[in-house]
C-alpha positions as CSV (number, residue, x, y, z in Angstrom):
1,M,5.3,-21.0,9.9
2,K,6.2,-17.5,10.3
3,L,3.9,-14.2,9.6
4,G,6.0,-11.1,9.0
5,M,5.6,-7.9,6.2
6,I,7.6,-5.9,3.9
7,M,9.0,-2.3,5.9
8,G,11.3,0.0,5.7
9,C,15.3,-0.3,6.4
10,E,15.3,1.3,9.4
11,P,15.4,0.5,13.1
12,K,12.2,1.7,14.0
13,S,10.6,-1.0,11.9
14,F,11.6,-3.7,14.0
15,D,9.5,-1.7,17.1
16,E,6.0,-1.3,14.4
17,A,6.2,-4.9,13.3
18,K,6.7,-5.6,16.7
19,E,3.5,-4.1,17.7
20,L,1.8,-5.4,14.9
21,G,2.6,-9.3,16.5
22,L,4.6,-10.0,13.8
23,D,7.2,-12.5,13.3
24,F,9.9,-11.0,10.9
25,I,10.0,-8.0,8.4
26,E,11.3,-7.8,5.3
27,L,13.9,-5.8,3.5
28,D,13.6,-5.2,0.1
29,L,16.5,-3.2,-1.5
30,N,16.0,-2.7,-5.5
31,N,18.2,-1.7,-7.7
32,P,18.3,2.0,-8.1
33,G,16.4,2.0,-11.4
34,Y,13.0,0.6,-9.4
35,W,13.3,3.1,-6.5
36,G,15.8,1.1,-4.6
37,P,19.2,2.0,-2.7
38,M,23.0,1.7,-3.8
39,M,24.1,-0.5,-1.2
40,D,26.9,1.9,0.4
41,D,24.3,3.7,1.7
42,I,23.0,0.8,3.6
43,L,25.6,-1.1,4.3
44,P,26.4,1.7,7.7
45,L,23.2,0.5,9.2
46,A,23.2,-2.6,10.3
47,D,24.9,-2.0,13.9
48,A,21.6,0.2,14.9
49,M,19.3,-2.6,12.9
50,N,21.1,-5.3,14.9
51,E,20.4,-3.2,17.6
52,A,16.5,-3.0,16.9
53,R,16.3,-6.5,16.2
54,L,18.0,-8.2,19.0
55,R,16.1,-5.6,21.2
56,T,12.7,-6.7,19.7
57,G,13.2,-10.2,19.1
58,I,11.9,-9.4,16.0
59,E,13.8,-11.1,12.7
60,V,14.7,-10.0,9.1
61,G,13.1,-12.9,7.0
62,A,14.8,-11.7,3.7
63,I,16.2,-9.6,1.7
64,G,15.1,-8.8,-1.5
65,R,16.6,-7.1,-4.8
66,W,13.9,-6.6,-7.1
67,G,14.5,-4.7,-10.9
68,S,18.0,-6.3,-10.8
69,Q,19.5,-5.8,-14.3
70,I,22.3,-8.3,-13.5
71,I,22.5,-9.6,-17.3
72,A,24.3,-7.1,-19.3
73,K,23.1,-7.0,-23.3
74,D,25.9,-9.1,-24.3
75,G,24.5,-12.0,-22.0
76,S,27.4,-11.5,-19.7
77,I,27.3,-10.7,-15.9
78,D,27.4,-6.7,-14.8
79,E,29.8,-6.4,-12.7
80,A,29.1,-3.6,-10.9
81,E,25.3,-5.2,-10.5
82,L,27.2,-8.4,-8.9
83,S,28.8,-6.2,-6.7
84,E,25.6,-4.7,-5.4
85,V,24.0,-8.4,-5.2
86,K,27.1,-9.2,-3.1
87,K,27.0,-6.1,-0.7
88,C,23.1,-7.2,-0.5
89,I,23.8,-11.1,0.8
90,D,26.5,-9.6,2.4
91,F,23.9,-7.4,4.7
92,A,21.4,-10.6,5.0
93,Q,24.7,-12.2,6.8
94,M,24.7,-9.2,8.9
95,L,21.2,-9.4,10.1
96,D,21.0,-13.2,10.6
97,S,19.0,-13.1,7.5
98,H,19.0,-16.7,5.4
99,Y,17.0,-15.5,2.5
100,Y,17.8,-13.5,-0.7
101,L,15.5,-13.0,-2.8
102,M,16.5,-11.6,-6.8
103,S,15.3,-11.3,-10.5
104,C,17.0,-12.0,-13.6
105,N,16.0,-9.1,-16.2
106,Y,15.6,-10.2,-20.0
107,V,18.0,-9.2,-22.4
108,P,16.4,-8.9,-25.9
109,E,19.8,-8.3,-28.0
110,I,20.3,-12.1,-27.9
111,T,18.5,-15.0,-28.1
112,Y,15.9,-16.8,-25.5
113,Y,18.2,-19.7,-25.5
114,Q,21.5,-17.6,-24.7
115,N,19.2,-15.2,-21.9
116,I,18.4,-19.1,-20.5
117,T,21.7,-19.8,-20.7
118,S,23.4,-16.4,-19.1
119,A,20.5,-17.2,-16.0
120,I,22.2,-20.4,-15.0
121,N,25.8,-19.1,-15.1
122,M,24.7,-15.7,-13.5
123,F,22.3,-18.5,-10.6
124,K,25.2,-20.2,-10.0
125,I,27.5,-17.9,-8.8
126,I,25.0,-16.0,-7.1
127,V,23.8,-19.4,-4.9
128,E,27.2,-20.6,-4.5
129,Y,28.4,-17.0,-3.0
130,A,24.9,-17.1,-0.8
131,K,25.7,-20.4,0.4
132,E,29.0,-20.1,1.8
133,R,27.1,-17.3,4.2
134,D,24.0,-20.2,4.7
135,I,21.6,-18.3,3.1
136,T,19.4,-19.6,0.5
137,V,18.9,-17.7,-2.5
138,C,15.3,-17.4,-4.2
139,A,13.9,-16.7,-8.0
140,V,11.4,-13.8,-7.4
141,N,8.0,-14.3,-9.7
142,C,7.5,-10.9,-10.4
143,Q,8.3,-9.2,-13.7
144,M,9.5,-5.4,-12.1
145,G,12.8,-4.9,-14.2
146,H,12.3,-7.3,-16.9
147,N,12.2,-10.6,-14.7
148,Y,11.3,-13.5,-16.5
149,I,11.7,-16.5,-14.5
150,R,9.0,-16.4,-13.3
151,T,6.9,-19.4,-14.5
152,P,6.9,-23.0,-15.1
153,E,8.5,-22.5,-18.4
154,Q,11.7,-21.3,-16.8
155,W,12.0,-23.0,-13.4
156,K,11.4,-26.6,-15.6
157,L,14.9,-24.9,-17.6
158,V,16.9,-23.2,-14.6
159,L,16.4,-24.9,-11.3
160,D,17.5,-28.3,-12.0
161,E,20.4,-26.7,-13.4
162,V,20.7,-24.6,-10.3
163,P,20.9,-26.9,-7.2
164,G,20.1,-25.2,-4.2
165,L,17.9,-22.3,-6.1
166,M,14.2,-21.8,-5.1
167,I,11.0,-19.7,-5.7
168,K,10.1,-16.9,-3.9
169,Y,6.2,-17.3,-4.5
170,D,3.3,-14.7,-4.4
171,P,0.2,-15.9,-6.0
172,S,-0.7,-12.6,-7.0
173,H,1.6,-13.0,-10.2
174,S,0.2,-15.8,-11.6
175,F,-2.8,-13.6,-12.7
176,V,-0.3,-12.2,-14.8
177,H,-0.1,-14.7,-17.2
178,G,-3.5,-17.3,-15.5
179,G,-5.9,-14.9,-16.1
180,E,-8.3,-13.6,-13.9
181,K,-8.7,-17.0,-11.7
182,G,-4.7,-16.6,-11.6
183,A,-2.6,-20.2,-12.0
184,Y,-1.6,-20.3,-8.5
185,M,-3.2,-23.5,-7.6
186,Q,-1.8,-25.6,-10.5
187,E,1.6,-23.8,-9.7
188,G,1.3,-24.9,-6.3
189,L,0.9,-27.9,-6.8
190,D,3.5,-28.4,-9.3
191,W,6.2,-26.7,-7.4
192,G,5.2,-26.4,-4.1
193,D,8.6,-28.6,-2.9
194,R,10.5,-26.0,-4.7
195,F,9.1,-22.6,-2.8
196,G,11.6,-21.2,-0.6
197,Y,9.7,-17.8,0.2
198,I,6.3,-17.0,-0.1
199,H,4.5,-13.5,-0.5
200,V,1.2,-12.8,0.9
201,K,-0.7,-10.4,-0.9
202,G,-4.6,-10.1,-2.3
203,V,-5.5,-9.4,-6.1
204,I,-8.5,-8.7,-7.4
205,Q,-9.1,-8.8,-11.5
206,A,-11.7,-9.0,-14.4
207,G,-10.5,-10.3,-17.1
208,D,-7.2,-10.5,-18.7
209,S,-4.0,-8.5,-17.2
210,Q,-2.8,-5.3,-18.3
211,E,0.7,-5.6,-16.5
212,V,2.4,-6.4,-18.6
213,Q,1.7,-3.7,-21.1
214,T,2.0,-1.4,-18.4
215,W,5.6,-2.2,-17.6
216,K,6.2,-2.1,-21.6
217,N,4.7,1.8,-21.6
218,F,7.2,2.7,-18.3
219,H,10.2,1.8,-20.1
220,L,8.9,3.2,-22.9
221,M,8.7,6.3,-21.4
222,R,11.6,6.3,-19.5
223,K,13.6,6.1,-22.7
224,Y,11.9,9.4,-23.8
225,N,12.6,10.6,-20.3
226,Q,16.4,10.0,-21.1
227,M,16.0,11.6,-24.4
228,A,14.5,14.9,-22.8
229,N,17.3,15.1,-20.2
230,A,19.5,15.1,-23.7
231,I,17.5,18.5,-24.5
232,P,18.9,22.1,-23.2
233,Q,16.2,22.8,-21.2
234,E,16.5,26.6,-22.6
235,T,15.3,25.6,-25.9
236,E,12.0,26.2,-27.3
237,E,12.1,22.8,-28.5
238,G,13.1,21.0,-25.1
239,K,10.2,22.8,-23.8
240,K,7.7,21.6,-25.9
241,F,9.5,18.0,-26.0
242,R,9.5,17.7,-22.0
243,E,5.3,19.1,-22.2
244,L,4.5,16.8,-24.6
245,L,6.6,14.0,-21.6
246,S,4.7,15.4,-19.2
247,Q,0.9,14.8,-21.1
248,L,2.2,11.2,-22.1
249,N,3.1,10.0,-18.4
250,D,0.1,11.1,-17.0
251,E,-2.2,9.1,-20.0
252,I,-0.1,6.5,-19.9
253,I,1.8,5.4,-17.1
254,G,-0.8,6.9,-15.0
255,H,-3.4,5.0,-16.4
256,G,-1.6,2.0,-16.2
257,F,-0.5,2.0,-13.0
258,D,-4.0,2.6,-11.8
259,H,-4.9,-0.7,-12.6
260,R,-8.7,-0.2,-13.9
261,N,-8.9,-4.2,-14.3
262,Y,-7.0,-4.6,-11.5
263,D,-5.8,-4.2,-7.7
264,N,-3.7,-5.6,-4.7
265,P,-6.3,-5.4,-1.9
266,P,-5.5,-6.7,2.0
267,A,-5.5,-10.6,1.5
268,G,-8.3,-12.0,2.7
269,L,-10.3,-9.5,0.7
270,D,-9.5,-10.7,-2.2
271,A,-10.0,-13.6,-4.7
272,I,-7.5,-15.9,-3.8
273,D,-8.4,-18.8,-2.3
274,W,-6.1,-18.5,0.4
275,R,-7.4,-21.1,2.3
276,G,-6.5,-23.7,-0.6
277,F,-2.9,-22.1,-1.3
278,M,-2.3,-22.4,2.1
279,A,-3.2,-26.5,1.8
280,I,-0.9,-27.0,-0.4
281,L,2.1,-25.3,1.6
282,Y,1.2,-27.6,3.8
283,K,1.3,-30.5,1.7
284,Y,4.8,-30.0,1.0
285,G,5.8,-29.7,3.9
286,Y,6.4,-26.0,4.0
287,D,7.7,-24.3,7.6
288,G,9.2,-21.1,6.2
289,Y,8.3,-17.3,6.6
290,L,4.7,-15.7,5.2
291,S,5.6,-12.0,4.6
292,I,2.5,-9.8,3.9
293,E,3.0,-6.6,0.9
294,P,0.7,-4.1,0.5
295,H,0.9,-2.7,-2.4
296,S,-2.8,-1.1,-3.0
297,P,-2.6,2.4,-4.2
298,S,-6.5,2.2,-3.0
299,W,-5.1,1.0,0.7
300,T,-3.2,3.7,2.4
301,G,-3.2,6.0,5.4
302,E,-6.0,4.8,8.1
303,K,-7.5,2.7,6.0
304,G,-3.9,0.6,4.6
305,M,-3.3,-0.3,7.9
306,K,-7.0,-1.9,8.9
307,G,-6.0,-3.9,5.7
308,V,-2.4,-4.8,7.4
309,K,-4.2,-5.6,10.9
310,Y,-6.8,-7.3,9.2
311,T,-4.6,-9.6,6.8
312,I,-2.4,-10.4,10.1
313,K,-5.5,-11.7,11.9
314,Y,-6.2,-13.6,8.3
315,M,-3.7,-14.7,8.3
316,R,-2.6,-16.2,11.5
317,D,-6.1,-18.4,11.8
318,L,-4.7,-20.1,8.6
319,M,-1.9,-21.4,10.4
320,I,-1.7,-24.3,12.8
């Protein structure tokens, strides 16, 4: 196996990864609605990224795109987003990366059956496009951006219909539907042969997850903000509405993303049985990428870097 980390899309990331003793970096180029760039701003970086890649010997393990709104309200494929996804895959090919990690948004305007059918059709197109470039597509198990192809319920319906489609698995996400102990051991034993790429992120959680409601709050506030932007700022009504939204943002989104019953500490300082999970990966002969994802507001700055170094040592000791 190879150990790496999610890092910024800039040449210095390769040097930083090498200094940490890592094997690769992962680049996540999310939908702009979820803190990502437009791909036309990224593609010109390919030459500089390749120079740093070749100079340091650090690979690009994968290109990821979270929050992809690729299914339109009528169940068709959004052509603008499809174009961005293809550019991500092209960028992966430019950097000699062989994995593309993607999500699929649920559309409430159509039925569950129609959503699944749309997802299958979309994945077939993306998997074929990626295959022509020697790239494997993995469906992520994170719910950001209304992604729902993330549990066995959907994997049973989609994976066998899309030959070549794999799973990007992050054990911490199984705590969303699996409670404070997660569902990763059962999911790993049942689906480990379909894992194509692994994220390493710690988790601690008391009771049931609040993440589903947190994302609902986030999207609700986004709609309210869009409404506020349509009201002239100079009007008294507009000022009052914006003040109210500011309060709601602090009370709902601010509190929600604090994760009062939840955190993502460094792997190895968390509740996941990483030894047991690694045993599952070895059971299925997994020999791919383990990508560290620093993700906690409690672990930033100097403390955050200490956490990263702890996880690197901890995971290296589990790699045989």
